[in-house]
N, CA, C and O atoms as a CHARMM CRD file, in Angstrom:
* protein
*
  352
    1    1 GLU  N    -15.51900   1.85200  -1.00000 PROA 1      0.00000
    2    1 GLU  CA   -16.35500   0.70600  -0.68000 PROA 1      0.00000
    3    1 GLU  C    -15.48800  -0.54400  -0.63600 PROA 1      0.00000
    4    1 GLU  O    -14.58100  -0.72300  -1.44900 PROA 1      0.00000
    5    2 GLY  N    -15.78700  -1.39800   0.32800 PROA 2      0.00000
    6    2 GLY  CA   -15.02200  -2.61800   0.50400 PROA 2      0.00000
    7    2 GLY  C    -15.57400  -3.77900  -0.29800 PROA 2      0.00000
    8    2 GLY  O    -16.41700  -3.59200  -1.17500 PROA 2      0.00000
    9    3 ASN  N    -15.09900  -4.97600   0.00200 PROA 3      0.00000
   10    3 ASN  CA   -15.52300  -6.18100  -0.70200 PROA 3      0.00000
   11    3 ASN  C    -16.94100  -6.59000  -0.34600 PROA 3      0.00000
   12    3 ASN  O    -17.68800  -7.06000  -1.20400 PROA 3      0.00000
   13    4 GLU  N    -17.31200  -6.41600   0.90800 PROA 4      0.00000
   14    4 GLU  CA   -18.62800  -6.83200   1.38100 PROA 4      0.00000
   15    4 GLU  C    -19.64800  -5.71900   1.15700 PROA 4      0.00000
   16    4 GLU  O    -19.32200  -4.54300   1.31400 PROA 4      0.00000
   17    5 PRO  N    -20.87400  -6.07700   0.79300 PROA 5      0.00000
   18    5 PRO  CA   -21.90900  -5.04800   0.67900 PROA 5      0.00000
   19    5 PRO  C    -22.10700  -4.35800   2.03100 PROA 5      0.00000
   20    5 PRO  O    -22.20800  -5.01700   3.06600 PROA 5      0.00000
   21    6 GLY  N    -22.15900  -3.06700   2.00800 PROA 6      0.00000
   22    6 GLY  CA   -22.32400  -2.32300   3.24700 PROA 6      0.00000
   23    6 GLY  C    -21.02900  -1.88300   3.88500 PROA 6      0.00000
   24    6 GLY  O    -21.04400  -1.05200   4.79300 PROA 6      0.00000
   25    7 ASP  N    -19.88600  -2.42500   3.42800 PROA 7      0.00000
   26    7 ASP  CA   -18.58400  -1.98100   3.93800 PROA 7      0.00000
   27    7 ASP  C    -18.19900  -0.69800   3.21000 PROA 7      0.00000
   28    7 ASP  O    -17.83300  -0.72100   2.03500 PROA 7      0.00000
   29    8 SER  N    -18.28500   0.40100   3.91300 PROA 8      0.00000
   30    8 SER  CA   -17.87400   1.66100   3.29700 PROA 8      0.00000
   31    8 SER  C    -17.36000   2.60800   4.37000 PROA 8      0.00000
   32    8 SER  O    -17.73200   2.51000   5.53900 PROA 8      0.00000
   33    9 VAL  N    -16.50900   3.51600   3.95400 PROA 9      0.00000
   34    9 VAL  CA   -15.92400   4.50300   4.83900 PROA 9      0.00000
   35    9 VAL  C    -15.98200   5.84200   4.12300 PROA 9      0.00000
   36    9 VAL  O    -15.71900   5.92100   2.92300 PROA 9      0.00000
   37   10 LYS  N    -16.32300   6.88500   4.85300 PROA 10     0.00000
   38   10 LYS  CA   -16.29000   8.23500   4.29000 PROA 10     0.00000
   39   10 LYS  C    -15.15400   8.98400   4.95000 PROA 10     0.00000
   40   10 LYS  O    -14.96800   8.92900   6.16600 PROA 10     0.00000
   41   11 ILE  N    -14.39000   9.69300   4.11300 PROA 11     0.00000
   42   11 ILE  CA   -13.22800  10.41500   4.60100 PROA 11     0.00000
   43   11 ILE  C    -13.09700  11.69400   3.77200 PROA 11     0.00000
   44   11 ILE  O    -13.38600  11.69000   2.57500 PROA 11     0.00000
   45   12 THR  N    -12.67000  12.76500   4.39100 PROA 12     0.00000
   46   12 THR  CA   -12.47700  14.01300   3.65800 PROA 12     0.00000
   47   12 THR  C    -11.10200  13.99600   2.99900 PROA 12     0.00000
   48   12 THR  O    -10.24100  13.19000   3.35200 PROA 12     0.00000
   49   13 TYR  N    -10.90900  14.88500   2.04900 PROA 13     0.00000
   50   13 TYR  CA    -9.60500  14.99000   1.40600 PROA 13     0.00000
   51   13 TYR  C     -8.54100  15.39600   2.42500 PROA 13     0.00000
   52   13 TYR  O     -7.40500  14.92700   2.36000 PROA 13     0.00000
   53   14 SER  N     -8.90100  16.24500   3.34200 PROA 14     0.00000
   54   14 SER  CA    -7.96700  16.68500   4.37200 PROA 14     0.00000
   55   14 SER  C     -7.53700  15.51700   5.26500 PROA 14     0.00000
   56   14 SER  O     -6.35300  15.37200   5.57200 PROA 14     0.00000
   57   15 GLU  N     -8.49000  14.69200   5.67800 PROA 15     0.00000
   58   15 GLU  CA    -8.17200  13.52100   6.50200 PROA 15     0.00000
   59   15 GLU  C     -7.29100  12.53600   5.72000 PROA 15     0.00000
   60   15 GLU  O     -6.34700  11.96100   6.26200 PROA 15     0.00000
   61   16 LEU  N     -7.62100  12.35800   4.43400 PROA 16     0.00000
   62   16 LEU  CA    -6.82900  11.45200   3.60200 PROA 16     0.00000
   63   16 LEU  C     -5.40200  11.96300   3.45500 PROA 16     0.00000
   64   16 LEU  O     -4.45400  11.18700   3.57100 PROA 16     0.00000
   65   17 LEU  N     -5.24000  13.25500   3.20200 PROA 17     0.00000
   66   17 LEU  CA    -3.90500  13.83100   3.08400 PROA 17     0.00000
   67   17 LEU  C     -3.10800  13.61700   4.37100 PROA 17     0.00000
   68   17 LEU  O     -1.92700  13.27200   4.32200 PROA 17     0.00000
   69   18 HSD  N     -3.74300  13.81700   5.50200 PROA 18     0.00000
   70   18 HSD  CA    -3.06500  13.62800   6.79200 PROA 18     0.00000
   71   18 HSD  C     -2.58900  12.18300   6.95100 PROA 18     0.00000
   72   18 HSD  O     -1.45000  11.94700   7.35200 PROA 18     0.00000
   73   19 LYS  N     -3.45700  11.21700   6.63800 PROA 19     0.00000
   74   19 LYS  CA    -3.09000   9.80600   6.75700 PROA 19     0.00000
   75   19 LYS  C     -1.97200   9.43300   5.78000 PROA 19     0.00000
   76   19 LYS  O     -1.05900   8.68700   6.13100 PROA 19     0.00000
   77   20 VAL  N     -2.04900   9.95600   4.55300 PROA 20     0.00000
   78   20 VAL  CA    -1.03200   9.66000   3.54100 PROA 20     0.00000
   79   20 VAL  C      0.32300  10.21800   3.96500 PROA 20     0.00000
   80   20 VAL  O      1.33900   9.53400   3.84400 PROA 20     0.00000
   81   21 CYS  N      0.34600  11.44600   4.45900 PROA 21     0.00000
   82   21 CYS  CA     1.61100  12.05200   4.91300 PROA 21     0.00000
   83   21 CYS  C      2.20500  11.28100   6.09000 PROA 21     0.00000
   84   21 CYS  O      3.41700  11.07100   6.15300 PROA 21     0.00000
   85   22 GLN  N      1.34600  10.85900   7.02300 PROA 22     0.00000
   86   22 GLN  CA     1.82600  10.06000   8.15800 PROA 22     0.00000
   87   22 GLN  C      2.45600   8.76100   7.67900 PROA 22     0.00000
   88   22 GLN  O      3.53900   8.38400   8.12700 PROA 22     0.00000
   89   23 PHE  N      1.76800   8.07700   6.76100 PROA 23     0.00000
   90   23 PHE  CA     2.28000   6.78700   6.29800 PROA 23     0.00000
   91   23 PHE  C      3.51400   6.95900   5.42500 PROA 23     0.00000
   92   23 PHE  O      4.39800   6.10400   5.43900 PROA 23     0.00000
   93   24 ALA  N      3.59100   8.04500   4.66700 PROA 24     0.00000
   94   24 ALA  CA     4.79800   8.31900   3.88500 PROA 24     0.00000
   95   24 ALA  C      5.99200   8.48600   4.81900 PROA 24     0.00000
   96   24 ALA  O      7.09200   8.03100   4.50600 PROA 24     0.00000
   97   25 ASN  N      5.78300   9.13000   5.95500 PROA 25     0.00000
   98   25 ASN  CA     6.85800   9.27200   6.94000 PROA 25     0.00000
   99   25 ASN  C      7.25600   7.92500   7.52600 PROA 25     0.00000
  100   25 ASN  O      8.43500   7.69200   7.79100 PROA 25     0.00000
  101   26 VAL  N      6.29700   7.04200   7.73000 PROA 26     0.00000
  102   26 VAL  CA     6.60500   5.68400   8.21200 PROA 26     0.00000
  103   26 VAL  C      7.45500   4.95200   7.17600 PROA 26     0.00000
  104   26 VAL  O      8.43800   4.29800   7.52500 PROA 26     0.00000
  105   27 LEU  N      7.07700   5.06400   5.90400 PROA 27     0.00000
  106   27 LEU  CA     7.85200   4.40900   4.85000 PROA 27     0.00000
  107   27 LEU  C      9.27700   4.95400   4.81000 PROA 27     0.00000
  108   27 LEU  O     10.23500   4.19000   4.69600 PROA 27     0.00000
  109   28 ARG  N      9.41200   6.26500   4.90400 PROA 28     0.00000
  110   28 ARG  CA    10.75400   6.87800   4.90400 PROA 28     0.00000
  111   28 ARG  C     11.57100   6.38000   6.09600 PROA 28     0.00000
  112   28 ARG  O     12.76800   6.12400   5.96700 PROA 28     0.00000
  113   29 SER  N     10.92200   6.24300   7.25900 PROA 29     0.00000
  114   29 SER  CA    11.65400   5.77800   8.44600 PROA 29     0.00000
  115   29 SER  C     12.10900   4.32900   8.29300 PROA 29     0.00000
  116   29 SER  O     13.03800   3.89200   8.97200 PROA 29     0.00000
  117   30 GLN  N     11.45600   3.58500   7.40200 PROA 30     0.00000
  118   30 GLN  CA    11.85400   2.20900   7.12100 PROA 30     0.00000
  119   30 GLN  C     12.88700   2.12800   5.99700 PROA 30     0.00000
  120   30 GLN  O     13.28800   1.03900   5.58600 PROA 30     0.00000
  121   31 GLY  N     13.30800   3.28800   5.51100 PROA 31     0.00000
  122   31 GLY  CA    14.35300   3.32300   4.49100 PROA 31     0.00000
  123   31 GLY  C     13.85900   3.33200   3.05800 PROA 31     0.00000
  124   31 GLY  O     14.66800   3.23000   2.13600 PROA 31     0.00000
  125   32 VAL  N     12.56300   3.45100   2.84000 PROA 32     0.00000
  126   32 VAL  CA    12.01900   3.48200   1.48200 PROA 32     0.00000
  127   32 VAL  C     12.28000   4.87200   0.89400 PROA 32     0.00000
  128   32 VAL  O     12.03700   5.89400   1.53500 PROA 32     0.00000
  129   33 LYS  N     12.78300   4.87900  -0.34700 PROA 33     0.00000
  130   33 LYS  CA    13.07600   6.14700  -1.00800 PROA 33     0.00000
  131   33 LYS  C     12.61100   6.09100  -2.46200 PROA 33     0.00000
  132   33 LYS  O     12.13600   5.05900  -2.93500 PROA 33     0.00000
  133   34 LYS  N     12.75200   7.19300  -3.14600 PROA 34     0.00000
  134   34 LYS  CA    12.32500   7.30300  -4.53500 PROA 34     0.00000
  135   34 LYS  C     12.94500   6.19500  -5.37500 PROA 34     0.00000
  136   34 LYS  O     14.15000   5.95400  -5.31400 PROA 34     0.00000
  137   35 GLY  N     12.10800   5.52600  -6.15800 PROA 35     0.00000
  138   35 GLY  CA    12.57000   4.44900  -7.02700 PROA 35     0.00000
  139   35 GLY  C     12.52300   3.06900  -6.41400 PROA 35     0.00000
  140   35 GLY  O     12.60600   2.07600  -7.13800 PROA 35     0.00000
  141   36 ASP  N     12.39100   2.97400  -5.08600 PROA 36     0.00000
  142   36 ASP  CA    12.27200   1.66300  -4.44700 PROA 36     0.00000
  143   36 ASP  C     10.93900   1.02300  -4.82700 PROA 36     0.00000
  144   36 ASP  O      9.97700   1.70600  -5.17800 PROA 36     0.00000
  145   37 ARG  N     10.91200  -0.30200  -4.74700 PROA 37     0.00000
  146   37 ARG  CA     9.68800  -1.03500  -5.05400 PROA 37     0.00000
  147   37 ARG  C      9.09300  -1.58400  -3.76000 PROA 37     0.00000
  148   37 ARG  O      9.78800  -2.14700  -2.91500 PROA 37     0.00000
  149   38 VAL  N      7.77700  -1.39800  -3.63900 PROA 38     0.00000
  150   38 VAL  CA     7.04700  -1.79700  -2.43700 PROA 38     0.00000
  151   38 VAL  C      5.86500  -2.66200  -2.86000 PROA 38     0.00000
  152   38 VAL  O      5.11600  -2.28500  -3.76200 PROA 38     0.00000
  153   39 SER  N      5.69200  -3.80700  -2.22500 PROA 39     0.00000
  154   39 SER  CA     4.51200  -4.64400  -2.46700 PROA 39     0.00000
  155   39 SER  C      3.48100  -4.38000  -1.38400 PROA 39     0.00000
  156   39 SER  O      3.81800  -4.21300  -0.21200 PROA 39     0.00000
  157   40 ILE  N      2.22500  -4.34500  -1.79300 PROA 40     0.00000
  158   40 ILE  CA     1.12300  -4.10000  -0.86100 PROA 40     0.00000
  159   40 ILE  C      0.19500  -5.30600  -0.92700 PROA 40     0.00000
  160   40 ILE  O     -0.31700  -5.64700  -1.99300 PROA 40     0.00000
  161   41 TYR  N     -0.01900  -5.94900   0.21600 PROA 41     0.00000
  162   41 TYR  CA    -0.84400  -7.15600   0.31100 PROA 41     0.00000
  163   41 TYR  C     -1.96900  -6.87000   1.30500 PROA 41     0.00000
  164   41 TYR  O     -1.86600  -7.19300   2.48900 PROA 41     0.00000
  165   42 LEU  N     -3.04300  -6.25800   0.80500 PROA 42     0.00000
  166   42 LEU  CA    -4.16000  -5.84100   1.65700 PROA 42     0.00000
  167   42 LEU  C     -5.48600  -6.09200   0.95300 PROA 42     0.00000
  168   42 LEU  O     -5.54300  -6.11800  -0.27700 PROA 42     0.00000
  169   43 PRO  N     -6.55700  -6.27700   1.73100 PROA 43     0.00000
  170   43 PRO  CA    -7.89200  -6.32800   1.12500 PROA 43     0.00000
  171   43 PRO  C     -8.34500  -4.90500   0.76200 PROA 43     0.00000
  172   43 PRO  O     -7.60200  -3.94500   0.96700 PROA 43     0.00000
  173   44 MET  N     -9.53700  -4.77700   0.23400 PROA 44     0.00000
  174   44 MET  CA   -10.07400  -3.46700  -0.15800 PROA 44     0.00000
  175   44 MET  C    -10.49600  -2.69600   1.08700 PROA 44     0.00000
  176   44 MET  O    -11.66600  -2.69700   1.47000 PROA 44     0.00000
  177   45 ILE  N     -9.52200  -2.03900   1.71100 PROA 45     0.00000
  178   45 ILE  CA    -9.77400  -1.21500   2.89000 PROA 45     0.00000
  179   45 ILE  C     -9.11100   0.14300   2.66900 PROA 45     0.00000
  180   45 ILE  O     -8.31700   0.31100   1.74300 PROA 45     0.00000
  181   46 LEU  N     -9.43800   1.09400   3.50900 PROA 46     0.00000
  182   46 LEU  CA    -8.89700   2.43800   3.38400 PROA 46     0.00000
  183   46 LEU  C     -7.36900   2.44600   3.40900 PROA 46     0.00000
  184   46 LEU  O     -6.74400   3.23300   2.69800 PROA 46     0.00000
  185   47 GLU  N     -6.77500   1.59500   4.20600 PROA 47     0.00000
  186   47 GLU  CA    -5.32600   1.55400   4.33600 PROA 47     0.00000
  187   47 GLU  C     -4.64000   1.19400   3.02200 PROA 47     0.00000
  188   47 GLU  O     -3.49200   1.58100   2.80100 PROA 47     0.00000
  189   48 LEU  N     -5.32700   0.45600   2.14600 PROA 48     0.00000
  190   48 LEU  CA    -4.77400   0.14100   0.82800 PROA 48     0.00000
  191   48 LEU  C     -4.57300   1.42800   0.03100 PROA 48     0.00000
  192   48 LEU  O     -3.51400   1.63700  -0.56100 PROA 48     0.00000
  193   49 VAL  N     -5.57800   2.27700   0.01700 PROA 49     0.00000
  194   49 VAL  CA    -5.49400   3.55000  -0.70300 PROA 49     0.00000
  195   49 VAL  C     -4.41200   4.43700  -0.08800 PROA 49     0.00000
  196   49 VAL  O     -3.63200   5.06200  -0.80600 PROA 49     0.00000
  197   50 VAL  N     -4.37300   4.48500   1.23400 PROA 50     0.00000
  198   50 VAL  CA    -3.36500   5.30200   1.92400 PROA 50     0.00000
  199   50 VAL  C     -1.96300   4.81300   1.56300 PROA 50     0.00000
  200   50 VAL  O     -1.08500   5.62700   1.28100 PROA 50     0.00000
  201   51 ALA  N     -1.74200   3.50900   1.56600 PROA 51     0.00000
  202   51 ALA  CA    -0.42700   2.95400   1.23900 PROA 51     0.00000
  203   51 ALA  C     -0.02700   3.27500  -0.19600 PROA 51     0.00000
  204   51 ALA  O      1.11700   3.65200  -0.45100 PROA 51     0.00000
  205   52 MET  N     -0.96400   3.12900  -1.13900 PROA 52     0.00000
  206   52 MET  CA    -0.67400   3.44000  -2.53900 PROA 52     0.00000
  207   52 MET  C     -0.28300   4.90400  -2.70600 PROA 52     0.00000
  208   52 MET  O      0.71300   5.21500  -3.35900 PROA 52     0.00000
  209   53 LEU  N     -1.06500   5.79800  -2.11700 PROA 53     0.00000
  210   53 LEU  CA    -0.80200   7.22700  -2.25100 PROA 53     0.00000
  211   53 LEU  C      0.47800   7.63800  -1.53200 PROA 53     0.00000
  212   53 LEU  O      1.18600   8.53500  -1.99000 PROA 53     0.00000
  213   54 ALA  N      0.77600   6.98800  -0.40900 PROA 54     0.00000
  214   54 ALA  CA     2.02300   7.29400   0.31300 PROA 54     0.00000
  215   54 ALA  C      3.22700   6.89200  -0.53100 PROA 54     0.00000
  216   54 ALA  O      4.22200   7.61500  -0.58000 PROA 54     0.00000
  217   55 CYS  N      3.14100   5.75100  -1.19000 PROA 55     0.00000
  218   55 CYS  CA     4.23400   5.33500  -2.08200 PROA 55     0.00000
  219   55 CYS  C      4.41300   6.34700  -3.20300 PROA 55     0.00000
  220   55 CYS  O      5.53400   6.74700  -3.51700 PROA 55     0.00000
  221   56 ALA  N      3.30600   6.75600  -3.80200 PROA 56     0.00000
  222   56 ALA  CA     3.37900   7.73700  -4.88200 PROA 56     0.00000
  223   56 ALA  C      3.94900   9.06200  -4.37600 PROA 56     0.00000
  224   56 ALA  O      4.69600   9.73100  -5.09100 PROA 56     0.00000
  225   57 ARG  N      3.60300   9.43700  -3.16300 PROA 57     0.00000
  226   57 ARG  CA     4.05700  10.70600  -2.59800 PROA 57     0.00000
  227   57 ARG  C      5.58200  10.76200  -2.46900 PROA 57     0.00000
  228   57 ARG  O      6.18500  11.81500  -2.67800 PROA 57     0.00000
  229   58 ILE  N      6.20800   9.62400  -2.12400 PROA 58     0.00000
  230   58 ILE  CA     7.66600   9.63800  -1.97000 PROA 58     0.00000
  231   58 ILE  C      8.38500   9.12200  -3.21900 PROA 58     0.00000
  232   58 ILE  O      9.61500   9.08200  -3.25100 PROA 58     0.00000
  233   59 GLY  N      7.63400   8.73200  -4.23700 PROA 59     0.00000
  234   59 GLY  CA     8.24600   8.29300  -5.48200 PROA 59     0.00000
  235   59 GLY  C      8.61600   6.82900  -5.53000 PROA 59     0.00000
  236   59 GLY  O      9.40300   6.41300  -6.37900 PROA 59     0.00000
  237   60 ALA  N      8.05500   6.04100  -4.62600 PROA 60     0.00000
  238   60 ALA  CA     8.29600   4.59500  -4.63400 PROA 60     0.00000
  239   60 ALA  C      7.27900   3.92400  -5.55900 PROA 60     0.00000
  240   60 ALA  O      6.12800   4.35200  -5.64900 PROA 60     0.00000
  241   61 VAL  N      7.70800   2.89700  -6.22400 PROA 61     0.00000
  242   61 VAL  CA     6.83600   2.14000  -7.11900 PROA 61     0.00000
  243   61 VAL  C      6.10500   1.09300  -6.28200 PROA 61     0.00000
  244   61 VAL  O      6.73300   0.38200  -5.49800 PROA 61     0.00000
  245   62 HSD  N      4.77900   0.98900  -6.44200 PROA 62     0.00000
  246   62 HSD  CA     4.04800  -0.00600  -5.65400 PROA 62     0.00000
  247   62 HSD  C      3.44600  -1.07400  -6.55500 PROA 62     0.00000
  248   62 HSD  O      3.06700  -0.81500  -7.69800 PROA 62     0.00000
  249   63 SER  N      3.37000  -2.27200  -6.01200 PROA 63     0.00000
  250   63 SER  CA     2.74800  -3.40700  -6.67700 PROA 63     0.00000
  251   63 SER  C      1.70200  -3.96600  -5.72700 PROA 63     0.00000
  252   63 SER  O      2.01700  -4.34600  -4.59900 PROA 63     0.00000
  253   64 ILE  N      0.46900  -4.01500  -6.18200 PROA 64     0.00000
  254   64 ILE  CA    -0.62200  -4.47800  -5.31500 PROA 64     0.00000
  255   64 ILE  C     -0.89100  -5.95400  -5.57400 PROA 64     0.00000
  256   64 ILE  O     -1.07300  -6.37500  -6.71600 PROA 64     0.00000
  257   65 VAL  N     -0.91200  -6.72600  -4.50400 PROA 65     0.00000
  258   65 VAL  CA    -1.30000  -8.13000  -4.55000 PROA 65     0.00000
  259   65 VAL  C     -2.50400  -8.25100  -3.62300 PROA 65     0.00000
  260   65 VAL  O     -2.35800  -8.13900  -2.40600 PROA 65     0.00000
  261   66 PHE  N     -3.67700  -8.47600  -4.17400 PROA 66     0.00000
  262   66 PHE  CA    -4.86300  -8.52000  -3.34500 PROA 66     0.00000
  263   66 PHE  C     -4.84300  -9.73000  -2.42100 PROA 66     0.00000
  264   66 PHE  O     -4.25300 -10.76300  -2.73900 PROA 66     0.00000
  265   67 ALA  N     -5.49100  -9.58700  -1.28700 PROA 67     0.00000
  266   67 ALA  CA    -5.41000 -10.55800  -0.19600 PROA 67     0.00000
  267   67 ALA  C     -5.93900 -11.93900  -0.56700 PROA 67     0.00000
  268   67 ALA  O     -5.71800 -12.89500   0.17600 PROA 67     0.00000
  269   68 GLY  N     -6.61700 -12.06500  -1.67000 PROA 68     0.00000
  270   68 GLY  CA    -7.13500 -13.36700  -2.08400 PROA 68     0.00000
  271   68 GLY  C     -6.07100 -14.27000  -2.69700 PROA 68     0.00000
  272   68 GLY  O     -6.32500 -15.45700  -2.89800 PROA 68     0.00000
  273   69 PHE  N     -4.90100 -13.74800  -2.99700 PROA 69     0.00000
  274   69 PHE  CA    -3.84000 -14.53800  -3.60800 PROA 69     0.00000
  275   69 PHE  C     -3.17900 -15.44100  -2.57200 PROA 69     0.00000
  276   69 PHE  O     -3.16100 -15.12700  -1.38200 PROA 69     0.00000
  277   70 SER  N     -2.64400 -16.55000  -3.02900 PROA 70     0.00000
  278   70 SER  CA    -1.98100 -17.49700  -2.12700 PROA 70     0.00000
  279   70 SER  C     -0.60100 -16.97100  -1.73700 PROA 70     0.00000
  280   70 SER  O     -0.08800 -16.02200  -2.33000 PROA 70     0.00000
  281   71 ALA  N     -0.02200 -17.60400  -0.73700 PROA 71     0.00000
  282   71 ALA  CA     1.31600 -17.22800  -0.28200 PROA 71     0.00000
  283   71 ALA  C      2.34400 -17.44700  -1.39400 PROA 71     0.00000
  284   71 ALA  O      3.29300 -16.67300  -1.51700 PROA 71     0.00000
  285   72 GLU  N      2.16400 -18.48300  -2.19500 PROA 72     0.00000
  286   72 GLU  CA     3.10300 -18.76000  -3.28700 PROA 72     0.00000
  287   72 GLU  C      3.04700 -17.66000  -4.34800 PROA 72     0.00000
  288   72 GLU  O      4.08200 -17.22000  -4.85000 PROA 72     0.00000
  289   73 SER  N      1.83000 -17.21900  -4.68400 PROA 73     0.00000
  290   73 SER  CA     1.68100 -16.14400  -5.66500 PROA 73     0.00000
  291   73 SER  C      2.30200 -14.85200  -5.14900 PROA 73     0.00000
  292   73 SER  O      2.95900 -14.12300  -5.89200 PROA 73     0.00000
  293   74 LEU  N      2.08500 -14.58100  -3.86900 PROA 74     0.00000
  294   74 LEU  CA     2.67300 -13.39000  -3.26400 PROA 74     0.00000
  295   74 LEU  C      4.19800 -13.46400  -3.33000 PROA 74     0.00000
  296   74 LEU  O      4.85200 -12.48500  -3.69000 PROA 74     0.00000
  297   75 CYS  N      4.75400 -14.59700  -2.98900 PROA 75     0.00000
  298   75 CYS  CA     6.20300 -14.79700  -3.00600 PROA 75     0.00000
  299   75 CYS  C      6.76700 -14.56900  -4.41100 PROA 75     0.00000
  300   75 CYS  O      7.79200 -13.90600  -4.57000 PROA 75     0.00000
  301   76 GLU  N      6.10100 -15.11500  -5.42100 PROA 76     0.00000
  302   76 GLU  CA     6.56500 -14.95700  -6.80000 PROA 76     0.00000
  303   76 GLU  C      6.56700 -13.49400  -7.21600 PROA 76     0.00000
  304   76 GLU  O      7.51300 -13.03500  -7.85700 PROA 76     0.00000
  305   77 ARG  N      5.54400 -12.77300  -6.86900 PROA 77     0.00000
  306   77 ARG  CA     5.46700 -11.35700  -7.24100 PROA 77     0.00000
  307   77 ARG  C      6.53400 -10.53100  -6.52200 PROA 77     0.00000
  308   77 ARG  O      7.13000  -9.62800  -7.10900 PROA 77     0.00000
  309   78 ILE  N      6.76800 -10.84300  -5.26000 PROA 78     0.00000
  310   78 ILE  CA     7.80000 -10.12700  -4.51100 PROA 78     0.00000
  311   78 ILE  C      9.16700 -10.35800  -5.14800 PROA 78     0.00000
  312   78 ILE  O      9.93500  -9.41500  -5.33300 PROA 78     0.00000
  313   79 LEU  N      9.46700 -11.59700  -5.47900 PROA 79     0.00000
  314   79 LEU  CA    10.75800 -11.90900  -6.08400 PROA 79     0.00000
  315   79 LEU  C     10.89300 -11.30900  -7.47700 PROA 79     0.00000
  316   79 LEU  O     11.96000 -10.81400  -7.84000 PROA 79     0.00000
  317   80 ASP  N      9.80500 -11.35100  -8.26600 PROA 80     0.00000
  318   80 ASP  CA     9.85200 -10.82200  -9.62400 PROA 80     0.00000
  319   80 ASP  C     10.10800  -9.31800  -9.65600 PROA 80     0.00000
  320   80 ASP  O     10.85400  -8.83300 -10.50700 PROA 80     0.00000
  321   81 CYS  N      9.49500  -8.58100  -8.73700 PROA 81     0.00000
  322   81 CYS  CA     9.65900  -7.11500  -8.78000 PROA 81     0.00000
  323   81 CYS  C     10.82600  -6.64900  -7.93100 PROA 81     0.00000
  324   81 CYS  O     11.22200  -5.48700  -8.02700 PROA 81     0.00000
  325   82 GLY  N     11.39300  -7.52200  -7.09900 PROA 82     0.00000
  326   82 GLY  CA    12.52800  -7.14100  -6.26700 PROA 82     0.00000
  327   82 GLY  C     12.17700  -6.08000  -5.25300 PROA 82     0.00000
  328   82 GLY  O     12.93200  -5.12900  -5.05400 PROA 82     0.00000
  329   83 CYS  N     11.03100  -6.23900  -4.60800 PROA 83     0.00000
  330   83 CYS  CA    10.57700  -5.20000  -3.68400 PROA 83     0.00000
  331   83 CYS  C     11.42100  -5.17700  -2.40500 PROA 83     0.00000
  332   83 CYS  O     11.97400  -6.18900  -1.97500 PROA 83     0.00000
  333   84 SER  N     11.49300  -3.99400  -1.82700 PROA 84     0.00000
  334   84 SER  CA    12.28600  -3.81300  -0.62000 PROA 84     0.00000
  335   84 SER  C     11.42400  -3.82400   0.64200 PROA 84     0.00000
  336   84 SER  O     11.95300  -3.87500   1.75200 PROA 84     0.00000
  337   85 LEU  N     10.09500  -3.77700   0.47800 PROA 85     0.00000
  338   85 LEU  CA     9.20000  -3.74700   1.62400 PROA 85     0.00000
  339   85 LEU  C      7.85700  -4.35400   1.24400 PROA 85     0.00000
  340   85 LEU  O      7.37000  -4.16300   0.12900 PROA 85     0.00000
  341   86 LEU  N      7.26800  -5.08200   2.17500 PROA 86     0.00000
  342   86 LEU  CA     5.92400  -5.64400   1.98600 PROA 86     0.00000
  343   86 LEU  C      5.01400  -5.03600   3.03900 PROA 86     0.00000
  344   86 LEU  O      5.29700  -5.10300   4.23500 PROA 86     0.00000
  345   87 ILE  N      3.91600  -4.44200   2.58200 PROA 87     0.00000
  346   87 ILE  CA     2.92900  -3.85800   3.48900 PROA 87     0.00000
  347   87 ILE  C      1.76800  -4.82900   3.58500 PROA 87     0.00000
  348   87 ILE  O      1.15400  -5.17600   2.57600 PROA 87     0.00000
  349   88 THR  N      1.46300  -5.27300   4.81500 PROA 88     0.00000
  350   88 THR  CA     0.33100  -6.19400   5.01100 PROA 88     0.00000
  351   88 THR  C     -0.63000  -5.60800   6.01300 PROA 88     0.00000
  352   88 THR  O     -1.65100  -6.22300   6.32200 PROA 88     0.00000
């Protein structure tokens, strides 16, 4: 369920696995590997879950910054964790 009432998506485990594997391959193609840190800056949408699970699948550490945060807060978190990639 998303932020707004009525925002919802239904997905099967099989569909979710397919999306997670696809996105994990995208992360690998961008040079992300086990132990790397990745920041995720997304609202409550399906892609947020896919990104989190894809990071976990390849062993990358993820830090979630919800879309309501300011650009300054996002910048501070990126610098503090030393992330190698930002997903928006």
